[in-house]
C-alpha positions as CSV (number, residue, x, y, z in Angstrom):
1,M,95.4,89.3,122.2
2,H,98.5,90.3,124.0
3,P,98.6,89.4,128.0
4,L,98.4,92.6,129.8
5,D,99.2,91.4,133.2
6,W,102.5,89.9,134.2
7,S,103.6,88.3,137.6
8,R,107.0,89.7,138.5
9,R,108.7,86.0,137.9
10,D,107.5,86.2,134.2
11,A,108.4,89.7,133.5
12,E,112.0,88.9,135.2
13,L,112.7,85.6,133.2
14,A,111.6,87.7,130.0
15,L,113.6,90.7,130.6
16,A,116.6,88.1,131.6
17,A,116.3,86.8,128.1
18,M,116.1,90.2,126.3
19,K,119.2,90.8,128.3
20,A,120.9,87.6,127.2
21,V,120.2,88.6,123.6
22,F,121.3,91.9,123.8
23,T,124.9,91.1,125.1
24,L,125.2,87.9,123.2
25,Y,124.8,86.1,126.5
26,G,127.4,88.2,128.3
27,K,130.0,88.2,125.5
28,R,129.3,92.1,125.2
29,D,128.6,95.2,127.4
30,L,124.6,96.2,127.4
31,A,124.9,99.6,125.6
32,P,123.0,102.1,126.6
33,I,120.1,102.2,124.1
34,H,119.7,98.3,125.2
35,A,119.2,99.1,129.1
36,E,116.5,102.0,127.8
37,F,114.9,99.8,125.9
38,L,115.0,97.2,129.1
39,L,113.5,99.7,131.4
40,A,111.0,101.2,128.9
41,M,109.6,97.4,128.4
42,R,109.6,97.0,132.0
43,D,107.4,100.0,132.8
44,A,104.8,100.3,129.8
45,V,104.8,96.5,128.9
46,F,105.3,94.5,132.0
47,R,104.2,97.0,134.5
48,Q,106.8,95.9,137.0
49,P,108.7,99.0,137.8
50,E,110.2,97.6,140.9
51,L,112.2,95.4,138.8
52,D,116.0,96.2,137.8
53,P,116.3,94.7,134.3
54,L,120.2,95.8,134.5
55,A,120.8,93.8,137.6
56,V,119.0,90.5,136.5
57,R,120.9,87.5,135.5
58,P,121.1,87.0,131.8
59,V,119.1,83.8,131.4
60,G,119.9,81.3,128.3
61,P,117.7,79.4,126.1
62,G,117.7,76.2,127.7
63,E,117.3,77.6,131.0
64,F,114.2,79.9,129.6
65,A,112.8,77.1,128.4
66,A,113.1,75.0,132.0
67,L,112.1,77.7,134.3
68,V,109.1,79.3,132.1
69,P,105.9,77.4,132.4
70,V,104.1,77.2,129.3
71,T,101.6,79.8,129.1
72,E,100.5,82.8,126.8
73,H,103.3,84.7,128.7
74,R,105.7,82.5,127.5
75,E,104.7,82.4,123.7
76,R,104.8,86.3,124.2
77,A,108.0,86.6,125.9
78,L,109.2,84.7,122.8
79,E,107.7,87.2,120.6
80,Y,108.8,89.9,122.5
81,L,112.8,88.5,122.1
82,T,112.2,89.2,118.1
83,I,112.3,92.8,118.8
84,V,115.9,93.1,120.4
85,P,118.1,92.7,117.4
86,Y,116.5,95.7,115.5
87,V,117.3,98.1,118.7
88,D,120.6,98.2,117.0
89,V,120.9,100.2,114.0
90,D,123.2,97.4,112.9
91,I,120.9,94.4,112.8
92,E,123.4,91.6,114.0
93,P,122.8,88.1,112.5
94,A,124.3,86.7,115.8
95,K,121.8,88.1,117.9
96,A,118.7,86.8,115.4
97,E,120.3,83.2,115.5
98,L,120.2,83.6,119.6
99,V,116.6,84.7,119.5
100,R,116.3,81.5,117.3
101,E,117.6,79.1,119.6
102,Y,115.2,80.2,122.6
103,F,112.4,78.8,120.2
104,A,114.0,75.9,119.3
105,F,114.4,74.9,123.2
106,V,110.6,75.4,123.4
107,G,109.8,73.8,120.0
108,R,108.4,76.8,118.9
109,G,108.3,78.9,115.7
110,S,106.7,82.3,114.3
111,D,106.5,84.5,111.6
112,A,107.9,87.2,113.4
113,L,111.3,85.2,113.9
114,K,111.1,84.1,110.1
115,F,111.1,87.3,109.2
116,L,114.0,88.6,111.8
117,D,116.1,85.7,110.2
118,N,115.5,87.1,106.6
119,I,116.2,91.0,107.7
120,A,119.5,89.9,109.7
121,H,120.8,87.9,106.8
122,Q,119.4,90.1,104.1
123,H,117.3,88.1,102.3
124,V,115.2,91.1,101.6
125,R,113.0,89.4,98.9
126,A,112.1,86.9,101.2
127,S,111.4,89.4,103.7
128,Q,109.2,91.2,101.6
129,F,107.5,87.8,100.7
130,C,107.1,87.1,104.2
131,I,105.2,90.5,105.4
132,A,103.1,90.6,102.0
133,R,101.8,87.0,102.5
134,K,101.1,87.5,105.9
135,L,99.7,90.9,106.1
136,L,98.4,92.0,102.8
137,P,95.5,89.3,102.9
138,K,94.2,91.0,106.0
139,L,94.7,94.6,104.8
140,L,93.1,93.9,101.3
141,P,90.8,90.9,101.9
142,G,89.4,88.9,98.8
143,G,90.5,86.0,96.2
144,P,92.7,86.3,93.3
145,V,89.7,88.1,91.0
146,T,89.2,90.8,93.5
147,Q,93.0,91.2,94.1
148,V,93.8,91.8,90.1
149,A,91.1,94.3,90.1
150,R,92.2,96.1,93.1
151,A,96.1,96.0,91.6
152,I,94.4,97.5,88.2
153,R,92.4,100.3,90.2
154,M,95.5,101.3,92.2
155,L,97.8,101.6,89.0
156,R,94.9,104.0,87.9
157,E,94.6,105.8,91.0
158,N,98.2,106.9,90.8
159,R,98.0,108.5,87.6
160,G,95.1,110.1,88.7
161,D,91.2,109.3,89.0
162,A,89.1,112.3,89.1
163,A,86.0,110.5,90.1
164,K,87.5,109.1,93.3
165,A,89.5,112.7,93.8
166,A,86.5,114.6,93.7
167,R,85.0,112.1,96.6
168,F,88.1,112.8,98.8
169,Q,88.4,116.6,98.2
170,A,84.5,116.6,99.1
171,L,85.5,115.5,102.7
172,G,87.0,119.2,103.6
173,R,83.4,120.4,103.7
174,L,82.1,117.9,106.4
175,P,82.2,119.3,109.8
176,E,85.5,119.9,111.8
177,R,86.5,117.0,113.9
178,T,84.7,114.5,111.7
179,L,87.0,111.6,110.3
180,G,86.4,112.7,106.6
181,N,87.4,116.5,107.6
182,V,90.6,115.6,109.6
183,F,91.7,113.2,106.9
184,Y,91.4,116.2,104.1
185,R,93.0,118.5,106.7
186,F,95.9,115.6,107.3
187,H,96.8,115.4,103.9
188,R,96.5,118.9,102.9
189,A,98.6,120.2,105.9
190,R,101.5,118.1,104.8
191,G,101.2,118.5,101.0
192,F,100.2,114.7,100.5
193,A,97.9,113.9,97.3
194,L,94.6,112.8,98.4
195,P,93.5,109.5,97.1
196,G,92.8,109.7,93.3
197,E,94.7,112.6,92.9
198,P,98.1,112.4,90.5
199,G,100.9,110.8,92.1
200,C,98.9,109.6,95.3
201,M,99.5,106.5,97.1
202,P,96.6,104.1,96.7
203,E,93.9,104.4,99.3
204,D,94.2,100.5,99.7
205,L,97.5,100.7,100.6
206,L,98.1,103.7,102.8
207,A,94.8,105.2,103.8
208,L,94.4,103.0,106.9
209,H,98.1,103.8,107.8
210,D,97.2,107.7,107.6
211,I,94.2,107.3,109.8
212,T,95.9,105.4,112.5
213,H,98.4,108.4,112.5
214,M,95.3,110.5,113.0
215,L,93.4,108.5,115.6
216,S,96.5,107.7,117.7
217,G,98.2,111.2,117.5
218,Y,101.5,110.2,116.3
219,N,103.0,112.3,113.8
220,T,104.7,111.8,110.4
221,D,108.2,112.3,111.0
222,A,110.7,109.5,111.8
223,N,109.6,109.3,115.2
224,G,106.0,109.4,114.5
225,E,106.1,106.8,112.1
226,I,108.1,104.3,114.1
227,C,105.5,105.0,116.9
228,A,102.7,104.5,114.7
229,N,103.6,101.2,113.5
230,A,104.3,100.2,117.1
231,F,100.8,101.1,117.9
232,A,99.3,99.3,114.9
233,G,101.3,96.2,116.0
234,G,100.5,96.3,119.9
235,S,96.7,96.4,118.5
236,M,96.7,93.4,116.1
237,P,95.9,89.6,117.7
238,K,98.1,88.2,115.1
239,H,101.5,89.2,113.3
240,A,101.8,92.1,115.7
241,L,105.7,92.0,115.9
242,M,105.8,92.0,112.4
243,I,104.0,95.4,112.3
244,A,105.4,96.7,115.1
245,V,109.0,96.5,113.5
246,T,108.3,97.8,110.2
247,G,108.8,101.7,111.3
248,L,112.0,100.6,112.7
249,L,113.1,99.0,109.7
250,S,112.4,102.3,107.6
251,F,113.6,105.1,110.0
252,H,116.0,103.3,112.5
253,N,118.0,100.3,110.9
254,K,120.4,100.6,108.2
255,G,119.3,98.5,105.2
256,G,115.9,97.4,106.2
257,L,113.5,96.4,103.3
258,D,115.3,98.4,100.9
259,Q,118.9,97.2,100.3
260,S,119.1,99.2,97.1
261,G,119.3,102.9,99.3
262,K,116.4,103.9,96.5
263,Y,114.2,104.5,99.1
264,A,116.5,105.0,102.2
265,A,115.6,107.2,105.0
266,S,117.6,108.4,108.0
267,T,118.8,105.9,111.0
268,G,119.4,105.8,114.7
269,N,115.7,107.3,115.4
270,L,114.5,104.8,118.1
271,N,113.5,106.3,121.3
272,P,112.7,103.2,123.5
273,R,110.4,104.5,126.0
274,E,108.2,106.1,123.2
275,F,108.2,103.2,121.3
276,A,107.3,100.7,124.3
277,N,104.5,103.0,125.1
278,A,103.0,103.3,121.8
279,F,103.2,99.4,121.8
280,Q,101.3,99.2,125.1
281,R,98.8,102.1,123.7
282,G,98.2,99.7,121.0
283,M,97.8,96.5,123.3
284,E,94.8,98.5,125.3
285,S,93.0,99.5,121.9
286,T,90.8,97.8,119.4
287,C,92.6,96.6,116.2
288,L,91.6,99.1,113.2
289,V,92.3,96.4,110.7
290,G,89.2,95.2,109.0
291,W,87.1,98.3,110.0
292,D,85.2,100.0,107.0
293,Y,86.1,103.7,107.7
294,H,84.3,104.8,104.7
295,R,81.1,104.4,106.7
296,D,82.5,107.0,109.3
297,W,83.7,110.0,107.6
298,E,81.0,111.8,109.3
299,T,81.7,110.6,112.8
300,S,83.9,112.5,114.9
301,V,87.7,111.5,116.1
302,D,86.5,111.7,119.7
303,E,83.7,109.2,119.0
304,L,86.2,106.8,116.9
305,R,88.8,107.2,119.8
306,A,86.2,106.2,122.4
307,R,84.7,103.4,120.1
308,F,88.5,101.7,119.4
309,R,89.8,102.6,123.3
310,I,92.6,105.1,121.9
311,R,93.2,107.2,125.1
312,D,95.8,110.3,125.6
313,A,95.8,111.1,121.7
314,A,97.2,114.3,120.2
315,D,95.5,116.1,117.6
316,I,98.3,116.2,114.8
317,W,96.5,116.7,111.7
318,D,96.8,120.5,111.2
319,D,100.5,120.2,112.9
320,P,102.6,118.5,110.6
321,P,106.2,118.1,111.4
322,S,108.6,120.9,111.0
323,E,111.1,121.2,108.1
324,E,113.8,120.1,109.9
325,A,112.2,117.0,111.1
326,M,111.0,116.1,107.5
327,A,114.8,116.5,106.4
328,L,115.8,114.1,108.5
329,M,114.0,111.5,107.0
330,A,115.0,111.9,103.6
């Protein structure tokens, strides 16, 4: 799990390393969005409001390795460095290379680092394979036979599966504020097809993501998608940063995982403070991956939020984003 308590010294060194990556170790000026991100991480993740990350001296890879003791906090600080290049709309290979140097000096590697390296160098297929290999087995468990059967079922579901659609349509008759009723209303309010309805996204791929929106209270506009993924990443004990940046790749960075532009969305949508707060809220919650939500269709969202330690969440299922907000995502 993520460390929630940081000493002033550990937090300062982590922020100093982030500052070094943002500025390529003093070769560039700190841009306003970089400053906002450092301040947001200071407040939400490191919880050291008295620190001034804008005044700290950048710490390079060798100095970082020498000064930071071998603790869980050092491992986490390195992982947080992998977020830094995504803060810019254009992901610079030079910043990804500098992040790699920090890992190299302490003799460590990570899946988040490999993912960043592939993204920064536009190795899109390798990026897609990396995230699929690491994350899909957790989201879609089972052996080869199970996976093939699931793939066939998902293809059929997209074309329309009347029996499955009827089961999900029936959720609308459950009492208000139950998970099933909220799931139904969330989709109908946005014009999204329910699982089993023609043109739907397969349940196995998207239902838990949609439920994350409902329980965490983040809407389906660009900022809400970025924050929902940051929240989900914060909740995960492993591969957290790979999940957390997927919203940025879709709604902030140029290119992302789709270099063809076929699914291109708007860029430049990162709000650093909201991203950091969403990640922190996720860290304080219990991960939803592995939960059989079908057993809780009749459970109230209030009870589920308490069970998963999700606090201060807005009820967004009947409140879709405005047409203007959705147009910005196209």
